[in-house]
mmCIF file of the N, C-alpha and C atoms, coordinates in Angstrom:
data_MODEL
# 
_entry.id   MODEL 
# 
loop_
_atom_site.group_PDB 
_atom_site.id 
_atom_site.type_symbol 
_atom_site.label_atom_id 
_atom_site.label_alt_id 
_atom_site.label_comp_id 
_atom_site.label_asym_id 
_atom_site.label_entity_id 
_atom_site.label_seq_id 
_atom_site.pdbx_PDB_ins_code 
_atom_site.Cartn_x 
_atom_site.Cartn_y 
_atom_site.Cartn_z 
_atom_site.occupancy 
_atom_site.B_iso_or_equiv 
_atom_site.pdbx_formal_charge 
_atom_site.auth_seq_id 
_atom_site.auth_comp_id 
_atom_site.auth_asym_id 
_atom_site.auth_atom_id 
_atom_site.pdbx_PDB_model_num 
ATOM 1   N N  . MET A 1 1  ? 0.593  -41.958 -36.457 1.00 0.00 ? 1  MET A N  1 
ATOM 2   C CA . MET A 1 1  ? 1.493  -42.113 -35.328 1.00 0.00 ? 1  MET A CA 1 
ATOM 3   C C  . MET A 1 1  ? 2.131  -40.782 -34.928 1.00 0.00 ? 1  MET A C  1 
ATOM 4   N N  . LYS A 1 2  ? 2.490  -39.978 -35.948 1.00 0.00 ? 2  LYS A N  1 
ATOM 5   C CA . LYS A 1 2  ? 3.075  -38.657 -35.672 1.00 0.00 ? 2  LYS A CA 1 
ATOM 6   C C  . LYS A 1 2  ? 2.122  -37.794 -34.846 1.00 0.00 ? 2  LYS A C  1 
ATOM 7   N N  . TYR A 1 3  ? 0.853  -37.849 -35.236 1.00 0.00 ? 3  TYR A N  1 
ATOM 8   C CA . TYR A 1 3  ? -0.124 -36.979 -34.575 1.00 0.00 ? 3  TYR A CA 1 
ATOM 9   C C  . TYR A 1 3  ? -0.371 -37.405 -33.124 1.00 0.00 ? 3  TYR A C  1 
ATOM 10  N N  . ILE A 1 4  ? -0.303 -38.691 -32.880 1.00 0.00 ? 4  ILE A N  1 
ATOM 11  C CA . ILE A 1 4  ? -0.483 -39.176 -31.506 1.00 0.00 ? 4  ILE A CA 1 
ATOM 12  C C  . ILE A 1 4  ? 0.680  -38.714 -30.632 1.00 0.00 ? 4  ILE A C  1 
ATOM 13  N N  . ILE A 1 5  ? 1.899  -38.811 -31.131 1.00 0.00 ? 5  ILE A N  1 
ATOM 14  C CA . ILE A 1 5  ? 3.076  -38.363 -30.374 1.00 0.00 ? 5  ILE A CA 1 
ATOM 15  C C  . ILE A 1 5  ? 3.028  -36.855 -30.176 1.00 0.00 ? 5  ILE A C  1 
ATOM 16  N N  . LEU A 1 6  ? 2.659  -36.116 -31.226 1.00 0.00 ? 6  LEU A N  1 
ATOM 17  C CA . LEU A 1 6  ? 2.548  -34.660 -31.114 1.00 0.00 ? 6  LEU A CA 1 
ATOM 18  C C  . LEU A 1 6  ? 1.482  -34.275 -30.096 1.00 0.00 ? 6  LEU A C  1 
ATOM 19  N N  . SER A 1 7  ? 0.327  -34.966 -30.134 1.00 0.00 ? 7  SER A N  1 
ATOM 20  C CA . SER A 1 7  ? -0.729 -34.636 -29.169 1.00 0.00 ? 7  SER A CA 1 
ATOM 21  C C  . SER A 1 7  ? -0.297 -34.977 -27.743 1.00 0.00 ? 7  SER A C  1 
ATOM 22  N N  . LEU A 1 8  ? 0.446  -36.070 -27.547 1.00 0.00 ? 8  LEU A N  1 
ATOM 23  C CA . LEU A 1 8  ? 0.940  -36.403 -26.206 1.00 0.00 ? 8  LEU A CA 1 
ATOM 24  C C  . LEU A 1 8  ? 1.950  -35.368 -25.715 1.00 0.00 ? 8  LEU A C  1 
ATOM 25  N N  . ILE A 1 9  ? 2.806  -34.902 -26.608 1.00 0.00 ? 9  ILE A N  1 
ATOM 26  C CA . ILE A 1 9  ? 3.771  -33.855 -26.235 1.00 0.00 ? 9  ILE A CA 1 
ATOM 27  C C  . ILE A 1 9  ? 3.034  -32.575 -25.849 1.00 0.00 ? 9  ILE A C  1 
ATOM 28  N N  . LEU A 1 10 ? 2.051  -32.191 -26.641 1.00 0.00 ? 10 LEU A N  1 
ATOM 29  C CA . LEU A 1 10 ? 1.266  -30.989 -26.324 1.00 0.00 ? 10 LEU A CA 1 
ATOM 30  C C  . LEU A 1 10 ? 0.491  -31.159 -25.023 1.00 0.00 ? 10 LEU A C  1 
ATOM 31  N N  . LEU A 1 11 ? -0.024 -32.347 -24.793 1.00 0.00 ? 11 LEU A N  1 
ATOM 32  C CA . LEU A 1 11 ? -0.745 -32.612 -23.547 1.00 0.00 ? 11 LEU A CA 1 
ATOM 33  C C  . LEU A 1 11 ? 0.191  -32.491 -22.343 1.00 0.00 ? 11 LEU A C  1 
ATOM 34  N N  . CYS A 1 12 ? 1.388  -33.029 -22.457 1.00 0.00 ? 12 CYS A N  1 
ATOM 35  C CA . CYS A 1 12 ? 2.369  -32.920 -21.370 1.00 0.00 ? 12 CYS A CA 1 
ATOM 36  C C  . CYS A 1 12 ? 2.774  -31.470 -21.138 1.00 0.00 ? 12 CYS A C  1 
ATOM 37  N N  . LEU A 1 13 ? 2.989  -30.733 -22.210 1.00 0.00 ? 13 LEU A N  1 
ATOM 38  C CA . LEU A 1 13 ? 3.334  -29.311 -22.073 1.00 0.00 ? 13 LEU A CA 1 
ATOM 39  C C  . LEU A 1 13 ? 2.195  -28.534 -21.413 1.00 0.00 ? 13 LEU A C  1 
ATOM 40  N N  . ASN A 1 14 ? 0.967  -28.891 -21.768 1.00 0.00 ? 14 ASN A N  1 
ATOM 41  C CA . ASN A 1 14 ? -0.189 -28.230 -21.170 1.00 0.00 ? 14 ASN A CA 1 
ATOM 42  C C  . ASN A 1 14 ? -0.255 -28.513 -19.675 1.00 0.00 ? 14 ASN A C  1 
ATOM 43  N N  . TYR A 1 15 ? 0.004  -29.762 -19.263 1.00 0.00 ? 15 TYR A N  1 
ATOM 44  C CA . TYR A 1 15 ? 0.015  -30.103 -17.841 1.00 0.00 ? 15 TYR A CA 1 
ATOM 45  C C  . TYR A 1 15 ? 1.115  -29.350 -17.099 1.00 0.00 ? 15 TYR A C  1 
ATOM 46  N N  . ILE A 1 16 ? 2.270  -29.252 -17.695 1.00 0.00 ? 16 ILE A N  1 
ATOM 47  C CA . ILE A 1 16 ? 3.376  -28.526 -17.061 1.00 0.00 ? 16 ILE A CA 1 
ATOM 48  C C  . ILE A 1 16 ? 3.019  -27.054 -16.900 1.00 0.00 ? 16 ILE A C  1 
ATOM 49  N N  . TYR A 1 17 ? 2.451  -26.462 -17.950 1.00 0.00 ? 17 TYR A N  1 
ATOM 50  C CA . TYR A 1 17 ? 2.066  -25.050 -17.857 1.00 0.00 ? 17 TYR A CA 1 
ATOM 51  C C  . TYR A 1 17 ? 0.952  -24.848 -16.826 1.00 0.00 ? 17 TYR A C  1 
ATOM 52  N N  . SER A 1 18 ? 0.003  -25.784 -16.768 1.00 0.00 ? 18 SER A N  1 
ATOM 53  C CA . SER A 1 18 ? -1.087 -25.673 -15.786 1.00 0.00 ? 18 SER A CA 1 
ATOM 54  C C  . SER A 1 18 ? -0.544 -25.741 -14.361 1.00 0.00 ? 18 SER A C  1 
ATOM 55  N N  . ALA A 1 19 ? 0.393  -26.646 -14.131 1.00 0.00 ? 19 ALA A N  1 
ATOM 56  C CA . ALA A 1 19 ? 0.992  -26.738 -12.792 1.00 0.00 ? 19 ALA A CA 1 
ATOM 57  C C  . ALA A 1 19 ? 1.730  -25.451 -12.450 1.00 0.00 ? 19 ALA A C  1 
ATOM 58  N N  . TYR A 1 20 ? 2.448  -24.891 -13.401 1.00 0.00 ? 20 TYR A N  1 
ATOM 59  C CA . TYR A 1 20 ? 3.163  -23.629 -13.177 1.00 0.00 ? 20 TYR A CA 1 
ATOM 60  C C  . TYR A 1 20 ? 2.190  -22.488 -12.887 1.00 0.00 ? 20 TYR A C  1 
ATOM 61  N N  . SER A 1 21 ? 1.118  -22.399 -13.681 1.00 0.00 ? 21 SER A N  1 
ATOM 62  C CA . SER A 1 21 ? 0.164  -21.300 -13.482 1.00 0.00 ? 21 SER A CA 1 
ATOM 63  C C  . SER A 1 21 ? -0.560 -21.438 -12.142 1.00 0.00 ? 21 SER A C  1 
ATOM 64  N N  . LEU A 1 22 ? -0.850 -22.662 -11.704 1.00 0.00 ? 22 LEU A N  1 
ATOM 65  C CA . LEU A 1 22 ? -1.459 -22.847 -10.385 1.00 0.00 ? 22 LEU A CA 1 
ATOM 66  C C  . LEU A 1 22 ? -0.508 -22.425 -9.272  1.00 0.00 ? 22 LEU A C  1 
ATOM 67  N N  . SER A 1 23 ? 0.764  -22.736 -9.443  1.00 0.00 ? 23 SER A N  1 
ATOM 68  C CA . SER A 1 23 ? 1.765  -22.336 -8.454  1.00 0.00 ? 23 SER A CA 1 
ATOM 69  C C  . SER A 1 23 ? 1.862  -20.813 -8.364  1.00 0.00 ? 23 SER A C  1 
ATOM 70  N N  . VAL A 1 24 ? 1.901  -20.165 -9.518  1.00 0.00 ? 24 VAL A N  1 
ATOM 71  C CA . VAL A 1 24 ? 1.979  -18.702 -9.543  1.00 0.00 ? 24 VAL A CA 1 
ATOM 72  C C  . VAL A 1 24 ? 0.712  -18.090 -8.955  1.00 0.00 ? 24 VAL A C  1 
ATOM 73  N N  . SER A 1 25 ? -0.437 -18.683 -9.264  1.00 0.00 ? 25 SER A N  1 
ATOM 74  C CA . SER A 1 25 ? -1.709 -18.175 -8.744  1.00 0.00 ? 25 SER A CA 1 
ATOM 75  C C  . SER A 1 25 ? -1.765 -18.283 -7.217  1.00 0.00 ? 25 SER A C  1 
ATOM 76  N N  . LYS A 1 26 ? -1.308 -19.394 -6.663  1.00 0.00 ? 26 LYS A N  1 
ATOM 77  C CA . LYS A 1 26 ? -1.296 -19.556 -5.199  1.00 0.00 ? 26 LYS A CA 1 
ATOM 78  C C  . LYS A 1 26 ? -0.351 -18.549 -4.557  1.00 0.00 ? 26 LYS A C  1 
ATOM 79  N N  . ASP A 1 27 ? 0.804  -18.344 -5.180  1.00 0.00 ? 27 ASP A N  1 
ATOM 80  C CA . ASP A 1 27 ? 1.764  -17.370 -4.656  1.00 0.00 ? 27 ASP A CA 1 
ATOM 81  C C  . ASP A 1 27 ? 1.175  -15.963 -4.686  1.00 0.00 ? 27 ASP A C  1 
ATOM 82  N N  . TYR A 1 28 ? 0.499  -15.629 -5.776  1.00 0.00 ? 28 TYR A N  1 
ATOM 83  C CA . TYR A 1 28 ? -0.132 -14.319 -5.902  1.00 0.00 ? 28 TYR A CA 1 
ATOM 84  C C  . TYR A 1 28 ? -1.219 -14.133 -4.843  1.00 0.00 ? 28 TYR A C  1 
ATOM 85  N N  . ALA A 1 29 ? -2.045 -15.161 -4.641  1.00 0.00 ? 29 ALA A N  1 
ATOM 86  C CA . ALA A 1 29 ? -3.112 -15.076 -3.641  1.00 0.00 ? 29 ALA A CA 1 
ATOM 87  C C  . ALA A 1 29 ? -2.530 -14.894 -2.246  1.00 0.00 ? 29 ALA A C  1 
ATOM 88  N N  . LYS A 1 30 ? -1.424 -15.595 -1.961  1.00 0.00 ? 30 LYS A N  1 
ATOM 89  C CA . LYS A 1 30 ? -0.788 -15.466 -0.655  1.00 0.00 ? 30 LYS A CA 1 
ATOM 90  C C  . LYS A 1 30 ? -0.254 -14.047 -0.453  1.00 0.00 ? 30 LYS A C  1 
ATOM 91  N N  . LYS A 1 31 ? 0.343  -13.482 -1.501  1.00 0.00 ? 31 LYS A N  1 
ATOM 92  C CA . LYS A 1 31 ? 0.883  -12.124 -1.384  1.00 0.00 ? 31 LYS A CA 1 
ATOM 93  C C  . LYS A 1 31 ? -0.222 -11.087 -1.240  1.00 0.00 ? 31 LYS A C  1 
ATOM 94  N N  . VAL A 1 32 ? -1.329 -11.281 -1.931  1.00 0.00 ? 32 VAL A N  1 
ATOM 95  C CA . VAL A 1 32 ? -2.459 -10.358 -1.787  1.00 0.00 ? 32 VAL A CA 1 
ATOM 96  C C  . VAL A 1 32 ? -3.018 -10.435 -0.371  1.00 0.00 ? 32 VAL A C  1 
ATOM 97  N N  . GLN A 1 33 ? -3.083 -11.633 0.184   1.00 0.00 ? 33 GLN A N  1 
ATOM 98  C CA . GLN A 1 33 ? -3.573 -11.803 1.553   1.00 0.00 ? 33 GLN A CA 1 
ATOM 99  C C  . GLN A 1 33 ? -2.633 -11.110 2.547   1.00 0.00 ? 33 GLN A C  1 
ATOM 100 N N  . GLU A 1 34 ? -1.320 -11.239 2.334   1.00 0.00 ? 34 GLU A N  1 
ATOM 101 C CA . GLU A 1 34 ? -0.355 -10.562 3.201   1.00 0.00 ? 34 GLU A CA 1 
ATOM 102 C C  . GLU A 1 34 ? -0.495 -9.048  3.087   1.00 0.00 ? 34 GLU A C  1 
ATOM 103 N N  . LEU A 1 35 ? -0.719 -8.565  1.870   1.00 0.00 ? 35 LEU A N  1 
ATOM 104 C CA . LEU A 1 35 ? -0.896 -7.125  1.664   1.00 0.00 ? 35 LEU A CA 1 
ATOM 105 C C  . LEU A 1 35 ? -2.120 -6.617  2.398   1.00 0.00 ? 35 LEU A C  1 
ATOM 106 N N  . LYS A 1 36 ? -3.225 -7.352  2.320   1.00 0.00 ? 36 LYS A N  1 
ATOM 107 C CA . LYS A 1 36 ? -4.438 -6.945  3.037   1.00 0.00 ? 36 LYS A CA 1 
ATOM 108 C C  . LYS A 1 36 ? -4.196 -6.919  4.540   1.00 0.00 ? 36 LYS A C  1 
ATOM 109 N N  . LYS A 1 37 ? -3.460 -7.920  5.045   1.00 0.00 ? 37 LYS A N  1 
ATOM 110 C CA . LYS A 1 37 ? -3.171 -7.977  6.476   1.00 0.00 ? 37 LYS A CA 1 
ATOM 111 C C  . LYS A 1 37 ? -2.303 -6.785  6.887   1.00 0.00 ? 37 LYS A C  1 
ATOM 112 N N  . GLU A 1 38 ? -1.316 -6.440  6.069   1.00 0.00 ? 38 GLU A N  1 
ATOM 113 C CA . GLU A 1 38 ? -0.449 -5.296  6.382   1.00 0.00 ? 38 GLU A CA 1 
ATOM 114 C C  . GLU A 1 38 ? -1.213 -3.979  6.301   1.00 0.00 ? 38 GLU A C  1 
ATOM 115 N N  . LYS A 1 39 ? -2.138 -3.859  5.347   1.00 0.00 ? 39 LYS A N  1 
ATOM 116 C CA . LYS A 1 39 ? -2.964 -2.643  5.265   1.00 0.00 ? 39 LYS A CA 1 
ATOM 117 C C  . LYS A 1 39 ? -3.833 -2.499  6.509   1.00 0.00 ? 39 LYS A C  1 
ATOM 118 N N  . GLU A 1 40 ? -4.408 -3.628  6.946   1.00 0.00 ? 40 GLU A N  1 
ATOM 119 C CA . GLU A 1 40 ? -5.231 -3.597  8.155   1.00 0.00 ? 40 GLU A CA 1 
ATOM 120 C C  . GLU A 1 40 ? -4.385 -3.209  9.364   1.00 0.00 ? 40 GLU A C  1 
ATOM 121 N N  . ARG A 1 41 ? -3.186 -3.774  9.451   1.00 0.00 ? 41 ARG A N  1 
ATOM 122 C CA . ARG A 1 41 ? -2.284 -3.440  10.555  1.00 0.00 ? 41 ARG A CA 1 
ATOM 123 C C  . ARG A 1 41 ? -1.914 -1.964  10.515  1.00 0.00 ? 41 ARG A C  1 
ATOM 124 N N  . SER A 1 42 ? -1.681 -1.448  9.310   1.00 0.00 ? 42 SER A N  1 
ATOM 125 C CA . SER A 1 42 ? -1.341 -0.035  9.156   1.00 0.00 ? 42 SER A CA 1 
ATOM 126 C C  . SER A 1 42 ? -2.488 0.856   9.602   1.00 0.00 ? 42 SER A C  1 
ATOM 127 N N  . LEU A 1 43 ? -3.708 0.484   9.245   1.00 0.00 ? 43 LEU A N  1 
ATOM 128 C CA . LEU A 1 43 ? -4.870 1.276   9.661   1.00 0.00 ? 43 LEU A CA 1 
ATOM 129 C C  . LEU A 1 43 ? -5.053 1.243   11.175  1.00 0.00 ? 43 LEU A C  1 
ATOM 130 N N  . ILE A 1 44 ? -4.800 0.085   11.779  1.00 0.00 ? 44 ILE A N  1 
ATOM 131 C CA . ILE A 1 44 ? -4.920 -0.017  13.234  1.00 0.00 ? 44 ILE A CA 1 
ATOM 132 C C  . ILE A 1 44 ? -3.872 0.865   13.909  1.00 0.00 ? 44 ILE A C  1 
ATOM 133 N N  . LEU A 1 45 ? -2.638 0.825   13.396  1.00 0.00 ? 45 LEU A N  1 
ATOM 134 C CA . LEU A 1 45 ? -1.587 1.668   13.971  1.00 0.00 ? 45 LEU A CA 1 
ATOM 135 C C  . LEU A 1 45 ? -1.899 3.152   13.782  1.00 0.00 ? 45 LEU A C  1 
ATOM 136 N N  . LYS A 1 46 ? -2.449 3.504   12.620  1.00 0.00 ? 46 LYS A N  1 
ATOM 137 C CA . LYS A 1 46 ? -2.819 4.901   12.370  1.00 0.00 ? 46 LYS A CA 1 
ATOM 138 C C  . LYS A 1 46 ? -3.912 5.349   13.335  1.00 0.00 ? 46 LYS A C  1 
ATOM 139 N N  . ALA A 1 47 ? -4.888 4.477   13.584  1.00 0.00 ? 47 ALA A N  1 
ATOM 140 C CA . ALA A 1 47 ? -5.959 4.818   14.530  1.00 0.00 ? 47 ALA A CA 1 
ATOM 141 C C  . ALA A 1 47 ? -5.404 4.979   15.940  1.00 0.00 ? 47 ALA A C  1 
ATOM 142 N N  . GLU A 1 48 ? -4.487 4.106   16.333  1.00 0.00 ? 48 GLU A N  1 
ATOM 143 C CA . GLU A 1 48 ? -3.855 4.231   17.650  1.00 0.00 ? 48 GLU A CA 1 
ATOM 144 C C  . GLU A 1 48 ? -3.080 5.538   17.760  1.00 0.00 ? 48 GLU A C  1 
ATOM 145 N N  . LEU A 1 49 ? -2.365 5.878   16.707  1.00 0.00 ? 49 LEU A N  1 
ATOM 146 C CA . LEU A 1 49 ? -1.599 7.122   16.700  1.00 0.00 ? 49 LEU A CA 1 
ATOM 147 C C  . LEU A 1 49 ? -2.522 8.326   16.793  1.00 0.00 ? 49 LEU A C  1 
ATOM 148 N N  . GLU A 1 50 ? -3.604 8.304   16.028  1.00 0.00 ? 50 GLU A N  1 
ATOM 149 C CA . GLU A 1 50 ? -4.568 9.404   16.086  1.00 0.00 ? 50 GLU A CA 1 
ATOM 150 C C  . GLU A 1 50 ? -5.191 9.518   17.477  1.00 0.00 ? 50 GLU A C  1 
ATOM 151 N N  . LYS A 1 51 ? -5.399 8.373   18.116  1.00 0.00 ? 51 LYS A N  1 
ATOM 152 C CA . LYS A 1 51 ? -6.008 8.394   19.447  1.00 0.00 ? 51 LYS A CA 1 
ATOM 153 C C  . LYS A 1 51 ? -5.061 9.024   20.460  1.00 0.00 ? 51 LYS A C  1 
ATOM 154 N N  . HIS A 1 52 ? -3.767 8.714   20.361  1.00 0.00 ? 52 HIS A N  1 
ATOM 155 C CA . HIS A 1 52 ? -2.814 9.210   21.343  1.00 0.00 ? 52 HIS A CA 1 
ATOM 156 C C  . HIS A 1 52 ? -2.318 10.622  21.029  1.00 0.00 ? 52 HIS A C  1 
ATOM 157 N N  . VAL A 1 53 ? -2.138 10.933  19.764  1.00 0.00 ? 53 VAL A N  1 
ATOM 158 C CA . VAL A 1 53 ? -1.657 12.264  19.379  1.00 0.00 ? 53 VAL A CA 1 
ATOM 159 C C  . VAL A 1 53 ? -2.687 12.868  18.435  1.00 0.00 ? 53 VAL A C  1 
ATOM 160 N N  . ASN A 1 54 ? -3.662 13.520  18.992  1.00 0.00 ? 54 ASN A N  1 
ATOM 161 C CA . ASN A 1 54 ? -4.665 14.153  18.163  1.00 0.00 ? 54 ASN A CA 1 
ATOM 162 C C  . ASN A 1 54 ? -4.376 15.653  18.045  1.00 0.00 ? 54 ASN A C  1 
ATOM 163 N N  . TYR A 1 55 ? -5.232 16.356  17.368  1.00 0.00 ? 55 TYR A N  1 
ATOM 164 C CA . TYR A 1 55 ? -5.011 17.774  17.104  1.00 0.00 ? 55 TYR A CA 1 
ATOM 165 C C  . TYR A 1 55 ? -4.954 18.588  18.395  1.00 0.00 ? 55 TYR A C  1 
ATOM 166 N N  . LYS A 1 56 ? -5.843 18.327  19.326  1.00 0.00 ? 56 LYS A N  1 
ATOM 167 C CA . LYS A 1 56 ? -5.866 19.106  20.567  1.00 0.00 ? 56 LYS A CA 1 
ATOM 168 C C  . LYS A 1 56 ? -4.586 18.913  21.370  1.00 0.00 ? 56 LYS A C  1 
ATOM 169 N N  . THR A 1 57 ? -4.116 17.675  21.420  1.00 0.00 ? 57 THR A N  1 
ATOM 170 C CA . THR A 1 57 ? -2.880 17.404  22.154  1.00 0.00 ? 57 THR A CA 1 
ATOM 171 C C  . THR A 1 57 ? -1.704 18.121  21.505  1.00 0.00 ? 57 THR A C  1 
ATOM 172 N N  . ALA A 1 58 ? -1.627 18.049  20.177  1.00 0.00 ? 58 ALA A N  1 
ATOM 173 C CA . ALA A 1 58 ? -0.537 18.710  19.457  1.00 0.00 ? 58 ALA A CA 1 
ATOM 174 C C  . ALA A 1 58 ? -0.610 20.230  19.615  1.00 0.00 ? 58 ALA A C  1 
ATOM 175 N N  . LYS A 1 59 ? -1.822 20.782  19.574  1.00 0.00 ? 59 LYS A N  1 
ATOM 176 C CA . LYS A 1 59 ? -1.990 22.227  19.725  1.00 0.00 ? 59 LYS A CA 1 
ATOM 177 C C  . LYS A 1 59 ? -1.576 22.672  21.125  1.00 0.00 ? 59 LYS A C  1 
ATOM 178 N N  . ASN A 1 60 ? -1.999 21.954  22.140  1.00 0.00 ? 60 ASN A N  1 
ATOM 179 C CA . ASN A 1 60 ? -1.618 22.299  23.509  1.00 0.00 ? 60 ASN A CA 1 
ATOM 180 C C  . ASN A 1 60 ? -0.106 22.213  23.708  1.00 0.00 ? 60 ASN A C  1 
ATOM 181 N N  . TYR A 1 61 ? 0.502  21.163  23.133  1.00 0.00 ? 61 TYR A N  1 
ATOM 182 C CA . TYR A 1 61 ? 1.955  21.020  23.247  1.00 0.00 ? 61 TYR A CA 1 
ATOM 183 C C  . TYR A 1 61 ? 2.671  22.172  22.545  1.00 0.00 ? 61 TYR A C  1 
ATOM 184 N N  . ALA A 1 62 ? 2.196  22.537  21.352  1.00 0.00 ? 62 ALA A N  1 
ATOM 185 C CA . ALA A 1 62 ? 2.845  23.625  20.604  1.00 0.00 ? 62 ALA A CA 1 
ATOM 186 C C  . ALA A 1 62 ? 2.707  24.949  21.350  1.00 0.00 ? 62 ALA A C  1 
ATOM 187 N N  . GLU A 1 63 ? 1.539  25.207  21.903  1.00 0.00 ? 63 GLU A N  1 
ATOM 188 C CA . GLU A 1 63 ? 1.347  26.457  22.641  1.00 0.00 ? 63 GLU A CA 1 
ATOM 189 C C  . GLU A 1 63 ? 2.183  26.475  23.916  1.00 0.00 ? 63 GLU A C  1 
ATOM 190 N N  . SER A 1 64 ? 2.328  25.337  24.570  1.00 0.00 ? 64 SER A N  1 
ATOM 191 C CA . SER A 1 64 ? 3.142  25.309  25.786  1.00 0.00 ? 64 SER A CA 1 
ATOM 192 C C  . SER A 1 64 ? 4.629  25.442  25.458  1.00 0.00 ? 64 SER A C  1 
ATOM 193 N N  . ALA A 1 65 ? 5.025  25.080  24.246  1.00 0.00 ? 65 ALA A N  1 
ATOM 194 C CA . ALA A 1 65 ? 6.428  25.192  23.832  1.00 0.00 ? 65 ALA A CA 1 
ATOM 195 C C  . ALA A 1 65 ? 6.749  26.590  23.306  1.00 0.00 ? 65 ALA A C  1 
ATOM 196 N N  . GLY A 1 66 ? 5.775  27.483  23.278  1.00 0.00 ? 66 GLY A N  1 
ATOM 197 C CA . GLY A 1 66 ? 6.029  28.856  22.857  1.00 0.00 ? 66 GLY A CA 1 
ATOM 198 C C  . GLY A 1 66 ? 5.731  29.117  21.391  1.00 0.00 ? 66 GLY A C  1 
ATOM 199 N N  . PHE A 1 67 ? 5.028  28.251  20.727  1.00 0.00 ? 67 PHE A N  1 
ATOM 200 C CA . PHE A 1 67 ? 4.671  28.450  19.327  1.00 0.00 ? 67 PHE A CA 1 
ATOM 201 C C  . PHE A 1 67 ? 3.562  29.480  19.232  1.00 0.00 ? 67 PHE A C  1 
ATOM 202 N N  . SER A 1 68 ? 3.725  30.409  18.302  1.00 0.00 ? 68 SER A N  1 
ATOM 203 C CA . SER A 1 68 ? 2.651  31.381  18.080  1.00 0.00 ? 68 SER A CA 1 
ATOM 204 C C  . SER A 1 68 ? 2.089  31.152  16.679  1.00 0.00 ? 68 SER A C  1 
ATOM 205 N N  . PRO A 1 69 ? 0.782  31.137  16.553  1.00 0.00 ? 69 PRO A N  1 
ATOM 206 C CA . PRO A 1 69 ? 0.186  30.872  15.248  1.00 0.00 ? 69 PRO A CA 1 
ATOM 207 C C  . PRO A 1 69 ? 0.481  31.986  14.250  1.00 0.00 ? 69 PRO A C  1 
ATOM 208 N N  . VAL A 1 70 ? 0.382  31.651  12.984  1.00 0.00 ? 70 VAL A N  1 
ATOM 209 C CA . VAL A 1 70 ? 0.664  32.606  11.912  1.00 0.00 ? 70 VAL A CA 1 
ATOM 210 C C  . VAL A 1 70 ? -0.493 33.579  11.792  1.00 0.00 ? 70 VAL A C  1 
ATOM 211 N N  . ASP A 1 71 ? -0.164 34.859  11.661  1.00 0.00 ? 71 ASP A N  1 
ATOM 212 C CA . ASP A 1 71 ? -1.165 35.888  11.397  1.00 0.00 ? 71 ASP A CA 1 
ATOM 213 C C  . ASP A 1 71 ? -1.273 36.015  9.879   1.00 0.00 ? 71 ASP A C  1 
ATOM 214 N N  . TRP A 1 72 ? -2.320 35.461  9.307   1.00 0.00 ? 72 TRP A N  1 
ATOM 215 C CA . TRP A 1 72 ? -2.450 35.415  7.854   1.00 0.00 ? 72 TRP A CA 1 
ATOM 216 C C  . TRP A 1 72 ? -2.655 36.796  7.249   1.00 0.00 ? 72 TRP A C  1 
ATOM 217 N N  . GLY A 1 73 ? -3.014 37.783  8.058   1.00 0.00 ? 73 GLY A N  1 
ATOM 218 C CA . GLY A 1 73 ? -3.139 39.144  7.552   1.00 0.00 ? 73 GLY A CA 1 
ATOM 219 C C  . GLY A 1 73 ? -1.782 39.744  7.207   1.00 0.00 ? 73 GLY A C  1 
ATOM 220 N N  . ARG A 1 74 ? -0.737 39.256  7.841   1.00 0.00 ? 74 ARG A N  1 
ATOM 221 C CA . ARG A 1 74 ? 0.608  39.791  7.589   1.00 0.00 ? 74 ARG A CA 1 
ATOM 222 C C  . ARG A 1 74 ? 1.336  39.044  6.474   1.00 0.00 ? 74 ARG A C  1 
ATOM 223 N N  . VAL A 1 75 ? 0.753  37.944  6.013   1.00 0.00 ? 75 VAL A N  1 
ATOM 224 C CA . VAL A 1 75 ? 1.394  37.149  4.960   1.00 0.00 ? 75 VAL A CA 1 
ATOM 225 C C  . VAL A 1 75 ? 1.043  37.738  3.608   1.00 0.00 ? 75 VAL A C  1 
ATOM 226 N N  . LYS A 1 76 ? 2.060  37.972  2.789   1.00 0.00 ? 76 LYS A N  1 
ATOM 227 C CA . LYS A 1 76 ? 1.841  38.502  1.445   1.00 0.00 ? 76 LYS A CA 1 
ATOM 228 C C  . LYS A 1 76 ? 2.464  37.552  0.440   1.00 0.00 ? 76 LYS A C  1 
ATOM 229 N N  . LEU A 1 77 ? 1.776  37.378  -0.669  1.00 0.00 ? 77 LEU A N  1 
ATOM 230 C CA . LEU A 1 77 ? 2.291  36.546  -1.737  1.00 0.00 ? 77 LEU A CA 1 
ATOM 231 C C  . LEU A 1 77 ? 2.995  37.413  -2.766  1.00 0.00 ? 77 LEU A C  1 
ATOM 232 N N  . VAL A 1 78 ? 4.149  36.997  -3.180  1.00 0.00 ? 78 VAL A N  1 
ATOM 233 C CA . VAL A 1 78 ? 4.923  37.730  -4.178  1.00 0.00 ? 78 VAL A CA 1 
ATOM 234 C C  . VAL A 1 78 ? 4.889  36.934  -5.470  1.00 0.00 ? 78 VAL A C  1 
ATOM 235 N N  . LYS A 1 79 ? 4.481  37.587  -6.538  1.00 0.00 ? 79 LYS A N  1 
ATOM 236 C CA . LYS A 1 79 ? 4.420  36.907  -7.830  1.00 0.00 ? 79 LYS A CA 1 
ATOM 237 C C  . LYS A 1 79 ? 5.792  37.009  -8.478  1.00 0.00 ? 79 LYS A C  1 
ATOM 238 N N  . ALA A 1 80 ? 6.293  35.875  -8.919  1.00 0.00 ? 80 ALA A N  1 
ATOM 239 C CA . ALA A 1 80 ? 7.605  35.854  -9.565  1.00 0.00 ? 80 ALA A CA 1 
ATOM 240 C C  . ALA A 1 80 ? 7.495  36.447  -10.965 1.00 0.00 ? 80 ALA A C  1 
ATOM 241 N N  . SER A 1 81 ? 8.447  37.308  -11.317 1.00 0.00 ? 81 SER A N  1 
ATOM 242 C CA . SER A 1 81 ? 8.443  37.890  -12.659 1.00 0.00 ? 81 SER A CA 1 
ATOM 243 C C  . SER A 1 81 ? 9.226  36.984  -13.606 1.00 0.00 ? 81 SER A C  1 
ATOM 244 N N  . LYS A 1 82 ? 8.855  37.018  -14.864 1.00 0.00 ? 82 LYS A N  1 
ATOM 245 C CA . LYS A 1 82 ? 9.512  36.144  -15.847 1.00 0.00 ? 82 LYS A CA 1 
ATOM 246 C C  . LYS A 1 82 ? 10.642 36.826  -16.532 1.00 0.00 ? 82 LYS A C  1 
# 
């Protein structure tokens, strides 16, 4: 009789844990799906941004604003002494 009651208790605990793990699994799957959707949205926004503000547009804007490119021949690196 003890073993039957113990097995029923273990069976009930197993059902409770299974229901909990299924709930957590569904929540995890939903969050992963939301993450994928947000990544896709981010990539679409990045592509739109690249389309509207590309390198040529930025370069033309910088040159029209009076920006002069760096002359790398005049740049010197100084080594820090210890």
